[in-house]
DODREN-83697 format. One record per residue (C-alpha): x, y, z. Coordinates in steps of 0.2 Angstrom, whole numbers, plus 2048, in hexadecimal, padded with zeros to 3 digits. Last residue first. Example, Ala and Ser with C-alpha at 12.3 -4.5 7.8 and 13.67 -1.06 7.14 Angstrom:
2
    u    v    w
  844  7FB  824
  83E  7EA  827
END
This chain:
419
    u    v    w
  1EC  9D0  4C6
  1EA  9DE  4B8
  1E0  9D5  4AB
  1D8  9E3  4A1
  1E6  9DD  491
  1EC  9EC  48B
  1EB  9EE  476
  1DB  9E7  477
  1CC  9F1  470
  1C6  9F5  484
  1D9  9F9  48B
  1DE  A04  47C
  1CF  A0C  47D
  1D1  A11  490
  1E1  A17  48C
  1DC  A21  47F
  1CF  A29  48C
  1B9  A26  488
  1AE  A31  487
  19E  A27  487
  18F  A2C  47D
  17E  A2C  483
  16E  A27  477
  160  A30  46C
  161  A2C  45A
  165  A38  451
  165  A44  462
  175  A3E  46B
  17C  A3E  47B
  18E  A45  483
  197  A3D  490
  1A8  A42  499
  1B8  A3D  49D
  1B9  A2C  49B
  1C8  A20  4A6
  1CD  A2E  4B2
  1C9  A25  4C1
  1BB  A2F  4C4
  1B2  A2F  4B5
  1B3  A1C  4B3
  1AD  A1B  4C5
  19F  A24  4BF
  19D  A1D  4AF
  19A  A0D  4BB
  18E  A14  4C3
  183  A1B  4B7
  181  A0A  4AD
  17E  A03  4BD
  184  9F3  4C1
  185  9E1  4BD
  18C  9E2  4AE
  17E  9E2  49F
  180  9F5  499
  193  9FB  49A
  193  9FD  485
  180  A02  487
  185  A12  48A
  18D  A14  47A
  19F  A17  475
  1A9  A26  471
  1BC  A23  471
  1CC  A30  474
  1DC  A2B  468
  1DA  A42  464
  1D6  A3D  451
  1C5  A35  459
  1C4  A21  45C
  1B1  A1A  45A
  1A8  A0C  461
  19A  A04  459
  1A3  9F7  453
  1A9  9F2  462
  198  9ED  469
  193  9E1  45C
  1A6  9D9  461
  1A1  9D8  476
  190  9D1  473
  194  9C5  47E
  19B  9D0  487
  1AB  9C9  490
  1B5  9DA  48A
  1A9  9E2  493
  1AD  9D9  4A3
  1BE  9DC  4A3
  1BF  9ED  4A0
  1B2  9F1  4AF
  1BC  9E4  4BA
  1C9  9F5  4BA
  1BC  9FE  4C2
  1B6  9EF  4D0
  1C8  9EC  4D2
  1CF  A01  4DA
  1D9  A08  4CA
  1E9  A0A  4CE
  1F0  9FC  4C6
  1E1  A00  4B9
  1EA  A13  4B4
  1FB  A0E  4B3
  1F8  9FD  4A4
  1EF  A0E  49C
  1FB  A16  4A0
  208  A0A  495
  1FC  A07  489
  1FD  A19  482
  20D  A1C  485
  210  A10  478
  224  A09  47D
  230  A10  470
  236  9FF  461
  245  9F6  465
  254  A00  45A
  259  9FB  448
  268  9F6  443
  268  9F3  42E
  27C  9F2  42F
  283  9F3  43E
  285  A05  449
  27C  A00  457
  285  9F1  45C
  27A  9E1  459
  272  9DF  449
  261  9D3  44E
  261  9C2  445
  25E  9B6  454
  253  9C2  45E
  249  9C7  450
  248  9B5  448
  242  9AD  45B
  232  9BC  45D
  224  9B7  454
  22A  9A3  45C
  224  995  44F
  239  992  450
  23A  99B  43D
  24D  991  438
  257  99F  430
  263  9A3  43E
  264  98F  442
  267  98C  433
  274  998  42F
  27D  990  442
  27D  97F  43A
  283  982  428
  290  98C  435
  294  97D  43F
  298  96F  433
  2A0  97D  425
  2AF  980  433
  2AD  995  43B
  2B4  9A2  431
  2A8  9B1  434
  2AD  9B0  447
  2BD  9BA  443
  2B8  9C6  43A
  2AB  9CB  444
  2B4  9DB  44E
  2BB  9E1  43C
  2A6  9E3  437
  29B  9DA  429
  29C  9E1  418
  289  9E4  412
  283  9DD  404
  282  9CC  40F
  274  9D2  418
  26B  9C4  422
  27E  9BD  421
  287  9C7  426
  27A  9CF  436
  27E  9BD  43D
  28E  9BE  43B
  28D  9CF  445
  284  9C6  452
  28D  9BB  457
  292  9AB  452
  29F  99D  456
  295  993  463
  27F  995  460
  278  9A5  466
  26F  9A4  477
  25B  9A0  474
  252  9AF  47A
  247  9AB  487
  234  9AF  484
  22A  9AD  493
  21B  9A0  496
  210  99B  489
  208  98E  495
  205  99C  4A4
  1FF  9A7  495
  1EF  99B  491
  1ED  994  4A4
  1EC  9A7  4A9
  1DB  9A8  49D
  1D5  998  49F
  1D2  99E  4B0
  1CD  9AD  4A9
  1BF  9A7  4A3
  1BB  99B  4AD
  1BB  9AA  4BB
  1B4  9BA  4AF
  1A1  9AB  4AE
  1A0  9A8  4C0
  19E  9BE  4C2
  194  9BD  4AF
  189  9AE  4B9
  188  9BC  4CB
  182  9CA  4BE
  174  9C1  4B7
  176  9BA  4A6
  162  9BB  49B
  163  9AB  48E
  16C  99C  48A
  17D  994  497
  188  988  493
  197  996  494
  18F  99A  4A5
  191  987  4AC
  18A  98A  4C0
  182  99C  4C0
  172  99A  4C0
  172  98E  4CF
  17C  99B  4D8
  16E  9A9  4D0
  161  99F  4D7
  169  99B  4E9
  16E  9AF  4EA
  158  9B4  4E9
  154  9A4  4F5
  160  9AC  503
  16B  9A1  507
  168  997  51A
  164  987  511
  172  988  504
  17E  979  50A
  170  970  514
  176  95F  508
  186  960  504
  18B  969  4F1
  194  960  4E5
  189  951  4E0
  17B  95D  4E0
  188  96A  4D2
  185  95A  4C8
  171  95D  4C2
  176  970  4C1
  182  96D  4B5
  177  961  4AA
  167  96E  4AA
  177  977  4A5
  178  96D  494
  187  961  492
  18A  957  481
  193  94B  47C
  19F  94D  46C
  1A7  93B  46D
  1BA  938  46E
  1BA  93A  480
  1CB  939  488
  1D4  92C  493
  1D3  92C  4A5
  1D9  91A  4AE
  1D2  913  4BF
  1DB  90A  4CB
  1D2  907  4DC
  1D3  8F6  4DE
  1C3  8F4  4E6
  1B8  8F9  4D6
  1A6  8FC  4D7
  1A2  905  4E8
  1B7  90C  4EB
  1B7  914  4D7
  1A7  91B  4DA
  1AB  925  4EC
  1B9  92D  4E4
  1B1  930  4D3
  1A1  939  4DB
  192  932  4D4
  18D  924  4E0
  17A  920  4DA
  184  920  4C9
  17B  931  4BB
  18C  938  4B9
  191  929  4B2
  1A4  922  4B4
  1A7  914  4A8
  1A9  901  4B0
  1B7  8F3  4A5
  1B5  8E2  4A5
  1BC  8DE  492
  1CC  8E3  49A
  1CA  8E3  4B0
  1C3  8F2  4B5
  1C1  905  4B7
  1BB  911  4AD
  1BE  926  4A9
  1B8  92F  49B
  1BE  941  499
  1B6  950  491
  1A4  955  493
  1A2  94B  4A4
  1B4  956  4A9
  1AB  966  4A1
  199  961  4AC
  1A3  95E  4B8
  1AB  96F  4BB
  19C  97A  4BD
  19A  977  4D0
  1AB  97C  4D4
  1A7  991  4CC
  194  990  4D1
  199  98A  4E4
  1A8  99E  4E7
  19A  9A7  4DE
  190  99E  4EA
  19B  9A5  4F9
  19F  9B7  4F2
  189  9BA  4F2
  18A  9B5  501
  195  9BC  50B
  18D  9CD  501
  17C  9CA  506
  178  9D2  513
  183  9E2  50C
  17A  9E1  4FD
  167  9E1  508
  16F  9F2  50F
  175  9FA  500
  164  9F6  4F6
  160  9E8  4E9
  159  9F0  4DC
  166  9E9  4CE
  16E  9D7  4D0
  17B  9D8  4DE
  18A  9CE  4D7
  192  9DF  4CE
  198  9E7  4DF
  1A6  9DC  4E2
  1A7  9CA  4DE
  1B7  9CA  4D1
  1C5  9C3  4DB
  1BA  9B6  4E4
  1B6  9B2  4CE
  1C8  9AF  4CB
  1CA  9A6  4D9
  1BB  999  4D7
  1C2  996  4C3
  1D5  991  4CE
  1CD  987  4D8
  1BF  97E  4CB
  1CF  97F  4BE
  1DD  975  4CB
  1D0  965  4CD
  1CE  966  4BC
  1DE  966  4B7
  1E2  958  4C7
  1EC  94F  4B8
  1F1  959  4AB
  1E7  960  49E
  1E0  971  4A4
  1E0  97A  495
  1DE  973  484
  1D8  963  486
  1CC  961  493
  1CD  961  4A6
  1D6  955  4AC
  1CF  947  4B7
  1D9  943  4C7
  1CA  943  4D3
  1BE  94C  4CB
  1B0  946  4D8
  1B7  947  4E8
  1C4  956  4E5
  1B3  960  4E1
  1AC  959  4F2
  1BB  95F  4F9
  1BC  970  4F0
  1AD  971  4F8
  1B1  96F  509
  1BE  97A  50B
  1B0  989  508
  1A7  987  517
  1AF  982  528
  1BD  983  521
  1C3  992  51B
  1B5  999  52B
  1C2  991  534
  1D5  99B  52C
  1C8  9AB  52A
  1BF  9B1  51D
  1C3  9BD  511
  1BB  9B2  502
  1CB  9B7  4F6
  1DA  9B5  504
  1D4  9A4  507
  1D2  99F  4F3
  1E6  9A8  4F1
  1EB  99D  503
  1E2  98D  4F9
  1E9  98D  4E9
  1FC  990  4EF
  1FE  986  4DC
  20A  977  4DC
  206  973  4EE
  1F5  978  4EE
  1F3  96B  4DE
  1FB  95B  4EA
  1F0  960  4FA
  1E0  963  4F3
  1E4  950  4E9
  1E9  947  4FB
  1DA  950  502
  1D0  949  4F4
  1D7  936  4F7
  1E3  92D  4EB
  1DA  920  4DF
  1E9  918  4D5
  1E9  920  4C5
  1EB  919  4B1
  1ED  921  4A3
END
């Protein structure tokens, strides 16, 4: 697909008109308007200059400007998750107070700087006349797409296509690309530990080895951004209206022919042959939506033959959602962090559910989340997610007793993310 070059400012405004992400990022950053414009906004502009209208990947954010929108969305989720867990263990309260704003900016920056690696692995950009095509290379002296196009082609047009080859981009490559996003001197006043953790968190899905708390924050940001896109793509289910001449009673008669239709259905039971055959096909043909056949064949009146009532809401799930909505963000995010742990499936095998519905989990479940397990357990107890703990002797280990509502959240029966 061919595009005409637009300025980074135009692209940001285009994305913001559809999403309102700039105001959301400003709110999440907790900055005054001028501070956001001076410190945060330039990085968004740099990313827009680098990727222009490139999509991200085939399965998500595949539209023009998709890469830019993904970067802004993942940065937003990362900022919302910059609670105490971005700090490394052993940092005292005074040092945390001093570094809070630095770590927030680092999470934002790492999320944006992770985008170019994915773009180069999934997308190929070219420009020039047929037979004289030039392909965008991240190691050009003007690696930003906007600057590269101005240097190699005065036409102001370029083509974007999905790559057909398997390009492996390592985290080291991703960190190298980030130098083209960050302006010189960006990090001169930052603490060395913050800078180290920031570079370590770039392109988190590609990292191997020990995970830092900031890495987990950026990784959650990317994961939630993709989950947000998946849910938005599915959209809400909207039941279709009955075809002309078809009522719920006539459908019930088709589904259960041994039962006589009610008198009220008699007038609708004699449509013309063409309408009847089309209606029958419409009501029996699978649609791809698991809920569609149920909606199409459900009898109308409660006294109709074969009528079934809708299942009652699960009270445990309802209470779990209520508890999550009332819990502080840093408590609710514990469950998201556990679900995103690399060894989640192995941890899950160690959990046991009692006859009363409560769950016993090892304290390992809340380790490696950027905060001490003791602090996390205290929070869970304070907000009624955990009722206590006990110690097993063989082998010796601490077991947490979680409520049925907490079990539903950890097992994925209730969405752990509350917006």
